[in-house]
PDB file of all heavy atoms in Angstrom:
ATOM      1  N   ASN A   1      85.634  98.632 104.548  1.00  0.00           N
ATOM      2  CA  ASN A   1      86.504  97.890 103.665  1.00  0.00           C
ATOM      3  C   ASN A   1      85.660  97.230 102.590  1.00  0.00           C
ATOM      4  O   ASN A   1      84.936  96.276 102.831  1.00  0.00           O
ATOM      5  CB  ASN A   1      87.286  96.879 104.500  1.00  0.00           C
ATOM      6  CG  ASN A   1      88.246  96.050 103.689  1.00  0.00           C
ATOM      7  OD1 ASN A   1      88.083  95.871 102.485  1.00  0.00           O
ATOM      8  ND2 ASN A   1      89.257  95.543 104.344  1.00  0.00           N
ATOM      9  N   GLY A   2      85.774  97.685 101.384  1.00  0.00           N
ATOM     10  CA  GLY A   2      85.001  97.153 100.275  1.00  0.00           C
ATOM     11  C   GLY A   2      85.474  95.815  99.762  1.00  0.00           C
ATOM     12  O   GLY A   2      84.799  95.170  98.969  1.00  0.00           O
ATOM     13  N   ALA A   3      86.637  95.354 100.182  1.00  0.00           N
ATOM     14  CA  ALA A   3      87.177  94.083  99.701  1.00  0.00           C
ATOM     15  C   ALA A   3      86.752  92.918 100.574  1.00  0.00           C
ATOM     16  O   ALA A   3      87.183  91.792 100.349  1.00  0.00           O
ATOM     17  CB  ALA A   3      88.698  94.158  99.634  1.00  0.00           C
ATOM     18  N   GLY A   4      85.938  93.163 101.581  1.00  0.00           N
ATOM     19  CA  GLY A   4      85.501  92.069 102.438  1.00  0.00           C
ATOM     20  C   GLY A   4      86.620  91.469 103.256  1.00  0.00           C
ATOM     21  O   GLY A   4      86.586  90.288 103.596  1.00  0.00           O
ATOM     22  N   GLY A   5      87.645  92.250 103.563  1.00  0.00           N
ATOM     23  CA  GLY A   5      88.748  91.750 104.373  1.00  0.00           C
ATOM     24  C   GLY A   5      89.802  90.997 103.585  1.00  0.00           C
ATOM     25  O   GLY A   5      90.739  90.460 104.149  1.00  0.00           O
ATOM     26  N   MET A   6      89.663  90.927 102.259  1.00  0.00           N
ATOM     27  CA  MET A   6      90.639  90.225 101.430  1.00  0.00           C
ATOM     28  C   MET A   6      91.598  91.244 100.845  1.00  0.00           C
ATOM     29  O   MET A   6      91.285  91.894  99.851  1.00  0.00           O
ATOM     30  CB  MET A   6      89.936  89.445 100.320  1.00  0.00           C
ATOM     31  CG  MET A   6      89.032  88.359 100.845  1.00  0.00           C
ATOM     32  SD  MET A   6      88.251  87.425  99.545  1.00  0.00           S
ATOM     33  CE  MET A   6      86.948  88.545  99.063  1.00  0.00           C
ATOM     34  N   CYS A   7      92.756  91.401 101.484  1.00  0.00           N
ATOM     35  CA  CYS A   7      93.705  92.423 101.063  1.00  0.00           C
ATOM     36  C   CYS A   7      95.049  91.790 100.738  1.00  0.00           C
ATOM     37  O   CYS A   7      95.522  90.927 101.462  1.00  0.00           O
ATOM     38  CB  CYS A   7      93.892  93.451 102.168  1.00  0.00           C
ATOM     39  SG  CYS A   7      92.353  94.224 102.681  1.00  0.00           S
ATOM     40  N   VAL A   8      95.649  92.235  99.651  1.00  0.00           N
ATOM     41  CA  VAL A   8      96.974  91.767  99.276  1.00  0.00           C
ATOM     42  C   VAL A   8      97.875  92.965  99.043  1.00  0.00           C
ATOM     43  O   VAL A   8      97.404  94.064  98.758  1.00  0.00           O
ATOM     44  CB  VAL A   8      96.967  90.871  98.017  1.00  0.00           C
ATOM     45  CG1 VAL A   8      96.174  89.604  98.240  1.00  0.00           C
ATOM     46  CG2 VAL A   8      96.420  91.627  96.821  1.00  0.00           C
ATOM     47  N   GLU A   9      99.159  92.725  99.175  1.00  0.00           N
ATOM     48  CA  GLU A   9     100.171  93.721  98.837  1.00  0.00           C
ATOM     49  C   GLU A   9     100.962  93.175  97.658  1.00  0.00           C
ATOM     50  O   GLU A   9     101.270  91.987  97.608  1.00  0.00           O
ATOM     51  CB  GLU A   9     101.123  93.953 100.009  1.00  0.00           C
ATOM     52  CG  GLU A   9     100.467  94.608 101.196  1.00  0.00           C
ATOM     53  CD  GLU A   9     101.406  94.775 102.364  1.00  0.00           C
ATOM     54  OE1 GLU A   9     102.312  93.928 102.564  1.00  0.00           O
ATOM     55  OE2 GLU A   9     101.225  95.747 103.100  1.00  0.00           O
ATOM     56  N   VAL A  10     101.268  94.046  96.726  1.00  0.00           N
ATOM     57  CA  VAL A  10     102.043  93.674  95.547  1.00  0.00           C
ATOM     58  C   VAL A  10     103.279  94.553  95.505  1.00  0.00           C
ATOM     59  O   VAL A  10     103.182  95.772  95.602  1.00  0.00           O
ATOM     60  CB  VAL A  10     101.219  93.864  94.253  1.00  0.00           C
ATOM     61  CG1 VAL A  10     102.052  93.528  93.028  1.00  0.00           C
ATOM     62  CG2 VAL A  10      99.949  93.023  94.290  1.00  0.00           C
ATOM     63  N   ALA A  11     104.433  93.916  95.379  1.00  0.00           N
ATOM     64  CA  ALA A  11     105.696  94.651  95.268  1.00  0.00           C
ATOM     65  C   ALA A  11     106.360  94.260  93.955  1.00  0.00           C
ATOM     66  O   ALA A  11     106.506  93.072  93.650  1.00  0.00           O
ATOM     67  CB  ALA A  11     106.615  94.313  96.438  1.00  0.00           C
ATOM     68  N   VAL A  12     106.743  95.265  93.183  1.00  0.00           N
ATOM     69  CA  VAL A  12     107.432  95.031  91.917  1.00  0.00           C
ATOM     70  C   VAL A  12     108.899  95.379  92.121  1.00  0.00           C
ATOM     71  O   VAL A  12     109.228  96.461  92.607  1.00  0.00           O
ATOM     72  CB  VAL A  12     106.813  95.887  90.794  1.00  0.00           C
ATOM     73  CG1 VAL A  12     107.553  95.665  89.490  1.00  0.00           C
ATOM     74  CG2 VAL A  12     105.334  95.585  90.640  1.00  0.00           C
ATOM     75  N   ALA A  13     109.776  94.447  91.780  1.00  0.00           N
ATOM     76  CA  ALA A  13     111.217  94.644  91.935  1.00  0.00           C
ATOM     77  C   ALA A  13     111.920  94.114  90.687  1.00  0.00           C
ATOM     78  O   ALA A  13     111.301  93.469  89.845  1.00  0.00           O
ATOM     79  CB  ALA A  13     111.716  93.910  93.182  1.00  0.00           C
ATOM     80  N   ASP A  14     113.211  94.365  90.587  1.00  0.00           N
ATOM     81  CA  ASP A  14     113.979  93.847  89.448  1.00  0.00           C
ATOM     82  C   ASP A  14     113.907  92.330  89.369  1.00  0.00           C
ATOM     83  O   ASP A  14     113.934  91.758  88.285  1.00  0.00           O
ATOM     84  CB  ASP A  14     115.446  94.271  89.547  1.00  0.00           C
ATOM     85  CG  ASP A  14     115.642  95.758  89.306  1.00  0.00           C
ATOM     86  OD1 ASP A  14     114.760  96.389  88.672  1.00  0.00           O
ATOM     87  OD2 ASP A  14     116.662  96.302  89.762  1.00  0.00           O
ATOM     88  N   GLU A  15     113.788  91.674  90.521  1.00  0.00           N
ATOM     89  CA  GLU A  15     113.777  90.211  90.574  1.00  0.00           C
ATOM     90  C   GLU A  15     112.430  89.615  90.189  1.00  0.00           C
ATOM     91  O   GLU A  15     112.318  88.422  89.984  1.00  0.00           O
ATOM     92  CB  GLU A  15     114.143  89.724  91.975  1.00  0.00           C
ATOM     93  CG  GLU A  15     115.499  90.171  92.454  1.00  0.00           C
ATOM     94  CD  GLU A  15     115.480  91.577  93.053  1.00  0.00           C
ATOM     95  OE1 GLU A  15     114.390  92.058  93.439  1.00  0.00           O
ATOM     96  OE2 GLU A  15     116.543  92.191  93.126  1.00  0.00           O
ATOM     97  N   GLY A  16     111.373  90.410  90.180  1.00  0.00           N
ATOM     98  CA  GLY A  16     110.047  89.898  89.848  1.00  0.00           C
ATOM     99  C   GLY A  16     108.964  90.642  90.597  1.00  0.00           C
ATOM    100  O   GLY A  16     109.159  91.756  91.072  1.00  0.00           O
ATOM    101  N   VAL A  17     107.815  90.002  90.705  1.00  0.00           N
ATOM    102  CA  VAL A  17     106.655  90.580  91.391  1.00  0.00           C
ATOM    103  C   VAL A  17     106.322  89.690  92.575  1.00  0.00           C
ATOM    104  O   VAL A  17     106.253  88.454  92.429  1.00  0.00           O
ATOM    105  CB  VAL A  17     105.451  90.693  90.431  1.00  0.00           C
ATOM    106  CG1 VAL A  17     104.247  91.272  91.135  1.00  0.00           C
ATOM    107  CG2 VAL A  17     105.817  91.537  89.214  1.00  0.00           C
ATOM    108  N   PHE A  18     106.102  90.293  93.735  1.00  0.00           N
ATOM    109  CA  PHE A  18     105.868  89.548  94.965  1.00  0.00           C
ATOM    110  C   PHE A  18     104.525  89.948  95.553  1.00  0.00           C
ATOM    111  O   PHE A  18     104.202  91.125  95.622  1.00  0.00           O
ATOM    112  CB  PHE A  18     107.003  89.823  95.960  1.00  0.00           C
ATOM    113  CG  PHE A  18     108.349  89.507  95.368  1.00  0.00           C
ATOM    114  CD1 PHE A  18     109.110  90.493  94.758  1.00  0.00           C
ATOM    115  CD2 PHE A  18     108.833  88.215  95.391  1.00  0.00           C
ATOM    116  CE1 PHE A  18     110.334  90.200  94.186  1.00  0.00           C
ATOM    117  CE2 PHE A  18     110.066  87.909  94.819  1.00  0.00           C
ATOM    118  CZ  PHE A  18     110.814  88.906  94.218  1.00  0.00           C
ATOM    119  N   VAL A  19     103.743  88.946  95.975  1.00  0.00           N
ATOM    120  CA  VAL A  19     102.392  89.171  96.489  1.00  0.00           C
ATOM    121  C   VAL A  19     102.280  88.493  97.850  1.00  0.00           C
ATOM    122  O   VAL A  19     102.738  87.359  98.024  1.00  0.00           O
ATOM    123  CB  VAL A  19     101.335  88.585  95.521  1.00  0.00           C
ATOM    124  CG1 VAL A  19      99.931  88.823  96.030  1.00  0.00           C
ATOM    125  CG2 VAL A  19     101.511  89.163  94.122  1.00  0.00           C
ATOM    126  N   ARG A  20     101.639  89.193  98.807  1.00  0.00           N
ATOM    127  CA  ARG A  20     101.413  88.589 100.121  1.00  0.00           C
ATOM    128  C   ARG A  20     100.117  89.134 100.719  1.00  0.00           C
ATOM    129  O   ARG A  20      99.585  90.160 100.288  1.00  0.00           O
ATOM    130  CB  ARG A  20     102.573  88.859 101.073  1.00  0.00           C
ATOM    131  CG  ARG A  20     102.690  90.300 101.496  1.00  0.00           C
ATOM    132  CD  ARG A  20     103.827  90.489 102.465  1.00  0.00           C
ATOM    133  NE  ARG A  20     103.932  91.897 102.853  1.00  0.00           N
ATOM    134  CZ  ARG A  20     104.858  92.386 103.605  1.00  0.00           C
ATOM    135  NH1 ARG A  20     105.796  91.591 104.081  1.00  0.00           N
ATOM    136  NH2 ARG A  20     104.878  93.669 103.907  1.00  0.00           N
ATOM    137  N   ASP A  21      99.646  88.446 101.736  1.00  0.00           N
ATOM    138  CA  ASP A  21      98.466  88.860 102.494  1.00  0.00           C
ATOM    139  C   ASP A  21      98.878  90.035 103.370  1.00  0.00           C
ATOM    140  O   ASP A  21      99.760  89.896 104.218  1.00  0.00           O
ATOM    141  CB  ASP A  21      97.981  87.687 103.345  1.00  0.00           C
ATOM    142  CG  ASP A  21      96.743  87.996 104.171  1.00  0.00           C
ATOM    143  OD1 ASP A  21      96.395  89.175 104.347  1.00  0.00           O
ATOM    144  OD2 ASP A  21      96.133  87.031 104.657  1.00  0.00           O
ATOM    145  N   SER A  22      98.226  91.182 103.195  1.00  0.00           N
ATOM    146  CA  SER A  22      98.627  92.366 103.952  1.00  0.00           C
ATOM    147  C   SER A  22      98.364  92.234 105.446  1.00  0.00           C
ATOM    148  O   SER A  22      98.969  92.933 106.248  1.00  0.00           O
ATOM    149  CB  SER A  22      97.904  93.607 103.412  1.00  0.00           C
ATOM    150  OG  SER A  22      96.509  93.492 103.608  1.00  0.00           O
ATOM    151  N   LYS A  23      97.470  91.321 105.830  1.00  0.00           N
ATOM    152  CA  LYS A  23      97.186  91.135 107.258  1.00  0.00           C
ATOM    153  C   LYS A  23      98.141  90.128 107.890  1.00  0.00           C
ATOM    154  O   LYS A  23      98.106  89.909 109.095  1.00  0.00           O
ATOM    155  CB  LYS A  23      95.736  90.683 107.446  1.00  0.00           C
ATOM    156  CG  LYS A  23      94.723  91.763 107.047  1.00  0.00           C
ATOM    157  CD  LYS A  23      93.308  91.311 107.276  1.00  0.00           C
ATOM    158  CE  LYS A  23      93.034  90.034 106.613  1.00  0.00           C
ATOM    159  NZ  LYS A  23      92.361  89.846 105.428  1.00  0.00           N
ATOM    160  N   ASN A  24      98.964  89.473 107.079  1.00  0.00           N
ATOM    161  CA  ASN A  24      99.915  88.485 107.578  1.00  0.00           C
ATOM    162  C   ASN A  24     101.275  88.734 106.909  1.00  0.00           C
ATOM    163  O   ASN A  24     101.746  87.904 106.130  1.00  0.00           O
ATOM    164  CB  ASN A  24      99.408  87.065 107.277  1.00  0.00           C
ATOM    165  CG  ASN A  24     100.284  85.999 107.877  1.00  0.00           C
ATOM    166  OD1 ASN A  24     101.144  86.273 108.707  1.00  0.00           O
ATOM    167  ND2 ASN A  24     100.092  84.765 107.448  1.00  0.00           N
ATOM    168  N   PRO A  25     101.912  89.867 107.197  1.00  0.00           N
ATOM    169  CA  PRO A  25     103.143  90.218 106.489  1.00  0.00           C
ATOM    170  C   PRO A  25     104.309  89.259 106.709  1.00  0.00           C
ATOM    171  O   PRO A  25     105.235  89.234 105.906  1.00  0.00           O
ATOM    172  CB  PRO A  25     103.469  91.624 106.998  1.00  0.00           C
ATOM    173  CG  PRO A  25     102.680  91.794 108.242  1.00  0.00           C
ATOM    174  CD  PRO A  25     101.495  90.887 108.147  1.00  0.00           C
ATOM    175  N   SER A  26     104.269  88.455 107.749  1.00  0.00           N
ATOM    176  CA  SER A  26     105.355  87.489 107.954  1.00  0.00           C
ATOM    177  C   SER A  26     104.996  86.121 107.369  1.00  0.00           C
ATOM    178  O   SER A  26     105.766  85.171 107.495  1.00  0.00           O
ATOM    179  CB  SER A  26     105.679  87.359 109.445  1.00  0.00           C
ATOM    180  OG  SER A  26     104.546  86.882 110.149  1.00  0.00           O
ATOM    181  N   GLY A  27     103.847  86.023 106.716  1.00  0.00           N
ATOM    182  CA  GLY A  27     103.401  84.765 106.113  1.00  0.00           C
ATOM    183  C   GLY A  27     104.049  84.528 104.758  1.00  0.00           C
ATOM    184  O   GLY A  27     104.993  85.215 104.359  1.00  0.00           O
ATOM    185  N   PRO A  28     103.532  83.547 104.033  1.00  0.00           N
ATOM    186  CA  PRO A  28     104.124  83.184 102.742  1.00  0.00           C
ATOM    187  C   PRO A  28     103.995  84.294 101.702  1.00  0.00           C
ATOM    188  O   PRO A  28     103.084  85.118 101.758  1.00  0.00           O
ATOM    189  CB  PRO A  28     103.329  81.949 102.320  1.00  0.00           C
ATOM    190  CG  PRO A  28     102.079  81.983 103.115  1.00  0.00           C
ATOM    191  CD  PRO A  28     102.370  82.737 104.367  1.00  0.00           C
ATOM    192  N   ILE A  29     104.926  84.279 100.766  1.00  0.00           N
ATOM    193  CA  ILE A  29     104.963  85.242  99.670  1.00  0.00           C
ATOM    194  C   ILE A  29     104.900  84.462  98.363  1.00  0.00           C
ATOM    195  O   ILE A  29     105.600  83.460  98.194  1.00  0.00           O
ATOM    196  CB  ILE A  29     106.252  86.082  99.715  1.00  0.00           C
ATOM    197  CG1 ILE A  29     106.287  86.924 100.986  1.00  0.00           C
ATOM    198  CG2 ILE A  29     106.400  86.940  98.471  1.00  0.00           C
ATOM    199  CD1 ILE A  29     107.602  87.639 101.213  1.00  0.00           C
ATOM    200  N   LEU A  30     104.054  84.921  97.452  1.00  0.00           N
ATOM    201  CA  LEU A  30     104.005  84.355  96.106  1.00  0.00           C
ATOM    202  C   LEU A  30     104.928  85.181  95.226  1.00  0.00           C
ATOM    203  O   LEU A  30     104.868  86.416  95.235  1.00  0.00           O
ATOM    204  CB  LEU A  30     102.581  84.406  95.550  1.00  0.00           C
ATOM    205  CG  LEU A  30     101.526  83.644  96.345  1.00  0.00           C
ATOM    206  CD1 LEU A  30     100.142  83.906  95.747  1.00  0.00           C
ATOM    207  CD2 LEU A  30     101.826  82.164  96.361  1.00  0.00           C
ATOM    208  N   ALA A  31     105.801  84.517  94.468  1.00  0.00           N
ATOM    209  CA  ALA A  31     106.750  85.210  93.609  1.00  0.00           C
ATOM    210  C   ALA A  31     106.457  84.860  92.150  1.00  0.00           C
ATOM    211  O   ALA A  31     106.227  83.692  91.820  1.00  0.00           O
ATOM    212  CB  ALA A  31     108.176  84.807  93.960  1.00  0.00           C
ATOM    213  N   PHE A  32     106.446  85.871  91.303  1.00  0.00           N
ATOM    214  CA  PHE A  32     106.166  85.708  89.880  1.00  0.00           C
ATOM    215  C   PHE A  32     107.224  86.427  89.064  1.00  0.00           C
ATOM    216  O   PHE A  32     107.754  87.450  89.490  1.00  0.00           O
ATOM    217  CB  PHE A  32     104.801  86.324  89.527  1.00  0.00           C
ATOM    218  CG  PHE A  32     103.651  85.732  90.293  1.00  0.00           C
ATOM    219  CD1 PHE A  32     103.213  86.315  91.470  1.00  0.00           C
ATOM    220  CD2 PHE A  32     103.023  84.589  89.843  1.00  0.00           C
ATOM    221  CE1 PHE A  32     102.151  85.777  92.181  1.00  0.00           C
ATOM    222  CE2 PHE A  32     101.963  84.039  90.553  1.00  0.00           C
ATOM    223  CZ  PHE A  32     101.528  84.634  91.715  1.00  0.00           C
ATOM    224  N   THR A  33     107.483  85.913  87.874  1.00  0.00           N
ATOM    225  CA  THR A  33     108.318  86.662  86.942  1.00  0.00           C
ATOM    226  C   THR A  33     107.466  87.793  86.377  1.00  0.00           C
ATOM    227  O   THR A  33     106.227  87.772  86.486  1.00  0.00           O
ATOM    228  CB  THR A  33     108.798  85.778  85.776  1.00  0.00           C
ATOM    229  OG1 THR A  33     107.656  85.383  85.001  1.00  0.00           O
ATOM    230  CG2 THR A  33     109.564  84.552  86.263  1.00  0.00           C
ATOM    231  N   GLY A  34     108.093  88.763  85.759  1.00  0.00           N
ATOM    232  CA  GLY A  34     107.347  89.849  85.139  1.00  0.00           C
ATOM    233  C   GLY A  34     106.375  89.328  84.093  1.00  0.00           C
ATOM    234  O   GLY A  34     105.229  89.785  83.999  1.00  0.00           O
ATOM    235  N   GLY A  35     106.792  88.336  83.301  1.00  0.00           N
ATOM    236  CA  GLY A  35     105.927  87.756  82.276  1.00  0.00           C
ATOM    237  C   GLY A  35     104.725  87.033  82.858  1.00  0.00           C
ATOM    238  O   GLY A  35     103.614  87.131  82.328  1.00  0.00           O
ATOM    239  N   GLU A  36     104.943  86.307  83.941  1.00  0.00           N
ATOM    240  CA  GLU A  36     103.829  85.618  84.602  1.00  0.00           C
ATOM    241  C   GLU A  36     102.815  86.616  85.142  1.00  0.00           C
ATOM    242  O   GLU A  36     101.601  86.422  85.020  1.00  0.00           O
ATOM    243  CB  GLU A  36     104.350  84.744  85.746  1.00  0.00           C
ATOM    244  CG  GLU A  36     105.124  83.539  85.291  1.00  0.00           C
ATOM    245  CD  GLU A  36     105.844  82.832  86.420  1.00  0.00           C
ATOM    246  OE1 GLU A  36     106.233  83.482  87.418  1.00  0.00           O
ATOM    247  OE2 GLU A  36     106.031  81.606  86.301  1.00  0.00           O
ATOM    248  N   TRP A  37     103.307  87.694  85.740  1.00  0.00           N
ATOM    249  CA  TRP A  37     102.415  88.714  86.300  1.00  0.00           C
ATOM    250  C   TRP A  37     101.610  89.385  85.187  1.00  0.00           C
ATOM    251  O   TRP A  37     100.414  89.607  85.322  1.00  0.00           O
ATOM    252  CB  TRP A  37     103.220  89.725  87.099  1.00  0.00           C
ATOM    253  CG  TRP A  37     102.349  90.702  87.823  1.00  0.00           C
ATOM    254  CD1 TRP A  37     102.223  92.026  87.562  1.00  0.00           C
ATOM    255  CD2 TRP A  37     101.476  90.429  88.919  1.00  0.00           C
ATOM    256  NE1 TRP A  37     101.337  92.597  88.430  1.00  0.00           N
ATOM    257  CE2 TRP A  37     100.855  91.637  89.275  1.00  0.00           C
ATOM    258  CE3 TRP A  37     101.166  89.279  89.631  1.00  0.00           C
ATOM    259  CZ2 TRP A  37      99.933  91.734  90.312  1.00  0.00           C
ATOM    260  CZ3 TRP A  37     100.251  89.368  90.674  1.00  0.00           C
ATOM    261  CH2 TRP A  37      99.645  90.582  90.999  1.00  0.00           C
ATOM    262  N   GLU A  38     102.259  89.717  84.080  1.00  0.00           N
ATOM    263  CA  GLU A  38     101.561  90.331  82.952  1.00  0.00           C
ATOM    264  C   GLU A  38     100.490  89.394  82.396  1.00  0.00           C
ATOM    265  O   GLU A  38      99.395  89.832  82.046  1.00  0.00           O
ATOM    266  CB  GLU A  38     102.544  90.725  81.853  1.00  0.00           C
ATOM    267  CG  GLU A  38     103.401  91.918  82.218  1.00  0.00           C
ATOM    268  CD  GLU A  38     102.599  93.176  82.490  1.00  0.00           C
ATOM    269  OE1 GLU A  38     101.610  93.432  81.771  1.00  0.00           O
ATOM    270  OE2 GLU A  38     102.947  93.892  83.447  1.00  0.00           O
ATOM    271  N   ALA A  39     100.787  88.086  82.326  1.00  0.00           N
ATOM    272  CA  ALA A  39      99.800  87.118  81.859  1.00  0.00           C
ATOM    273  C   ALA A  39      98.611  87.054  82.814  1.00  0.00           C
ATOM    274  O   ALA A  39      97.451  86.973  82.381  1.00  0.00           O
ATOM    275  CB  ALA A  39     100.438  85.734  81.705  1.00  0.00           C
ATOM    276  N   PHE A  40      98.874  87.100  84.114  1.00  0.00           N
ATOM    277  CA  PHE A  40      97.787  87.110  85.101  1.00  0.00           C
ATOM    278  C   PHE A  40      96.918  88.347  84.931  1.00  0.00           C
ATOM    279  O   PHE A  40      95.687  88.262  84.900  1.00  0.00           O
ATOM    280  CB  PHE A  40      98.357  87.051  86.521  1.00  0.00           C
ATOM    281  CG  PHE A  40      97.333  87.378  87.573  1.00  0.00           C
ATOM    282  CD1 PHE A  40      96.331  86.478  87.880  1.00  0.00           C
ATOM    283  CD2 PHE A  40      97.361  88.602  88.226  1.00  0.00           C
ATOM    284  CE1 PHE A  40      95.361  86.790  88.840  1.00  0.00           C
ATOM    285  CE2 PHE A  40      96.408  88.926  89.177  1.00  0.00           C
ATOM    286  CZ  PHE A  40      95.403  88.009  89.487  1.00  0.00           C
ATOM    287  N   LEU A  41      97.542  89.517  84.821  1.00  0.00           N
ATOM    288  CA  LEU A  41      96.775  90.754  84.667  1.00  0.00           C
ATOM    289  C   LEU A  41      95.938  90.736  83.388  1.00  0.00           C
ATOM    290  O   LEU A  41      94.778  91.166  83.392  1.00  0.00           O
ATOM    291  CB  LEU A  41      97.702  91.971  84.677  1.00  0.00           C
ATOM    292  CG  LEU A  41      98.406  92.271  85.995  1.00  0.00           C
ATOM    293  CD1 LEU A  41      99.324  93.481  85.840  1.00  0.00           C
ATOM    294  CD2 LEU A  41      97.414  92.488  87.121  1.00  0.00           C
ATOM    295  N   ALA A  42      96.513  90.230  82.302  1.00  0.00           N
ATOM    296  CA  ALA A  42      95.764  90.146  81.042  1.00  0.00           C
ATOM    297  C   ALA A  42      94.565  89.222  81.202  1.00  0.00           C
ATOM    298  O   ALA A  42      93.460  89.524  80.725  1.00  0.00           O
ATOM    299  CB  ALA A  42      96.682  89.661  79.919  1.00  0.00           C
ATOM    300  N   GLY A  43      94.739  88.096  81.880  1.00  0.00           N
ATOM    301  CA  GLY A  43      93.640  87.173  82.117  1.00  0.00           C
ATOM    302  C   GLY A  43      92.556  87.801  82.972  1.00  0.00           C
ATOM    303  O   GLY A  43      91.354  87.626  82.713  1.00  0.00           O
ATOM    304  N   ALA A  44      92.951  88.572  83.974  1.00  0.00           N
ATOM    305  CA  ALA A  44      91.971  89.246  84.829  1.00  0.00           C
ATOM    306  C   ALA A  44      91.194  90.282  84.029  1.00  0.00           C
ATOM    307  O   ALA A  44      89.967  90.384  84.156  1.00  0.00           O
ATOM    308  CB  ALA A  44      92.670  89.899  86.019  1.00  0.00           C
ATOM    309  N   ARG A  45      91.889  91.021  83.180  1.00  0.00           N
ATOM    310  CA  ARG A  45      91.211  92.028  82.345  1.00  0.00           C
ATOM    311  C   ARG A  45      90.242  91.381  81.363  1.00  0.00           C
ATOM    312  O   ARG A  45      89.189  91.928  81.071  1.00  0.00           O
ATOM    313  CB  ARG A  45      92.236  92.864  81.578  1.00  0.00           C
ATOM    314  CG  ARG A  45      92.888  93.942  82.394  1.00  0.00           C
ATOM    315  CD  ARG A  45      93.694  94.887  81.518  1.00  0.00           C
ATOM    316  NE  ARG A  45      94.848  94.243  80.926  1.00  0.00           N
ATOM    317  CZ  ARG A  45      96.062  94.204  81.471  1.00  0.00           C
ATOM    318  NH1 ARG A  45      96.278  94.783  82.640  1.00  0.00           N
ATOM    319  NH2 ARG A  45      97.053  93.611  80.864  1.00  0.00           N
ATOM    320  N   ASP A  46      90.602  90.204  80.859  1.00  0.00           N
ATOM    321  CA  ASP A  46      89.783  89.512  79.856  1.00  0.00           C
ATOM    322  C   ASP A  46      88.663  88.681  80.474  1.00  0.00           C
ATOM    323  O   ASP A  46      87.925  88.002  79.749  1.00  0.00           O
ATOM    324  CB  ASP A  46      90.660  88.614  78.987  1.00  0.00           C
ATOM    325  CG  ASP A  46      91.598  89.395  78.092  1.00  0.00           C
ATOM    326  OD1 ASP A  46      91.363  90.606  77.883  1.00  0.00           O
ATOM    327  OD2 ASP A  46      92.585  88.808  77.618  1.00  0.00           O
ATOM    328  N   GLY A  47      88.558  88.669  81.803  1.00  0.00           N
ATOM    329  CA  GLY A  47      87.491  87.913  82.463  1.00  0.00           C
ATOM    330  C   GLY A  47      87.763  86.429  82.580  1.00  0.00           C
ATOM    331  O   GLY A  47      86.868  85.638  82.870  1.00  0.00           O
ATOM    332  N   GLU A  48      89.016  86.029  82.387  1.00  0.00           N
ATOM    333  CA  GLU A  48      89.403  84.621  82.420  1.00  0.00           C
ATOM    334  C   GLU A  48      89.091  83.957  83.760  1.00  0.00           C
ATOM    335  O   GLU A  48      88.894  82.748  83.828  1.00  0.00           O
ATOM    336  CB  GLU A  48      90.914  84.538  82.143  1.00  0.00           C
ATOM    337  CG  GLU A  48      91.359  83.288  81.462  1.00  0.00           C
ATOM    338  CD  GLU A  48      92.818  83.387  81.073  1.00  0.00           C
ATOM    339  OE1 GLU A  48      93.187  84.309  80.309  1.00  0.00           O
ATOM    340  OE2 GLU A  48      93.600  82.549  81.549  1.00  0.00           O
ATOM    341  N   PHE A  49      89.049  84.728  84.828  1.00  0.00           N
ATOM    342  CA  PHE A  49      88.862  84.168  86.160  1.00  0.00           C
ATOM    343  C   PHE A  49      87.477  84.442  86.735  1.00  0.00           C
ATOM    344  O   PHE A  49      87.212  84.153  87.886  1.00  0.00           O
ATOM    345  CB  PHE A  49      89.928  84.712  87.112  1.00  0.00           C
ATOM    346  CG  PHE A  49      91.324  84.602  86.547  1.00  0.00           C
ATOM    347  CD1 PHE A  49      92.029  85.740  86.178  1.00  0.00           C
ATOM    348  CD2 PHE A  49      91.908  83.368  86.365  1.00  0.00           C
ATOM    349  CE1 PHE A  49      93.314  85.639  85.643  1.00  0.00           C
ATOM    350  CE2 PHE A  49      93.189  83.254  85.826  1.00  0.00           C
ATOM    351  CZ  PHE A  49      93.887  84.400  85.469  1.00  0.00           C
ATOM    352  N   ASP A  50      86.601  84.998  85.911  1.00  0.00           N
ATOM    353  CA  ASP A  50      85.240  85.281  86.375  1.00  0.00           C
ATOM    354  C   ASP A  50      84.493  83.982  86.662  1.00  0.00           C
ATOM    355  O   ASP A  50      84.649  82.989  85.936  1.00  0.00           O
ATOM    356  CB  ASP A  50      84.457  86.069  85.321  1.00  0.00           C
ATOM    357  CG  ASP A  50      85.003  87.477  85.131  1.00  0.00           C
ATOM    358  OD1 ASP A  50      85.886  87.891  85.900  1.00  0.00           O
ATOM    359  OD2 ASP A  50      84.541  88.147  84.193  1.00  0.00           O
ATOM    360  N   ARG A  51      83.709  84.021  87.706  1.00  0.00           N
ATOM    361  CA  ARG A  51      82.886  82.841  88.029  1.00  0.00           C
ATOM    362  C   ARG A  51      81.663  82.832  87.123  1.00  0.00           C
ATOM    363  O   ARG A  51      81.062  83.857  86.863  1.00  0.00           O
ATOM    364  CB  ARG A  51      82.438  82.895  89.488  1.00  0.00           C
ATOM    365  CG  ARG A  51      83.605  82.750  90.432  1.00  0.00           C
ATOM    366  CD  ARG A  51      83.119  82.736  91.838  1.00  0.00           C
ATOM    367  NE  ARG A  51      84.273  82.663  92.730  1.00  0.00           N
ATOM    368  CZ  ARG A  51      84.178  82.602  94.019  1.00  0.00           C
ATOM    369  NH1 ARG A  51      83.001  82.628  94.597  1.00  0.00           N
ATOM    370  NH2 ARG A  51      85.254  82.530  94.776  1.00  0.00           N
ATOM    371  N   ALA A  52      81.305  81.664  86.684  1.00  0.00           N
ATOM    372  CA  ALA A  52      80.147  81.544  85.769  1.00  0.00           C
ATOM    373  C   ALA A  52      78.844  81.660  86.522  1.00  0.00           C
ATOM    374  O   ALA A  52      78.697  81.410  87.651  1.00  0.00           O
ATOM    375  CB  ALA A  52      80.212  80.210  85.057  1.00  0.00           C
TER     376      ALA A  52
END
């Protein structure tokens, strides 16, 4: 496992985008609007979350 055990599942639906820990499927779910998810992806692509 190249992710070091950090795995998430992402589901895209008409209602939005849902993210959860794949090892804890009955645990909490993070819900985002399509716009919020796109902003997150753009920030990740631009290095906004890179550690200095």
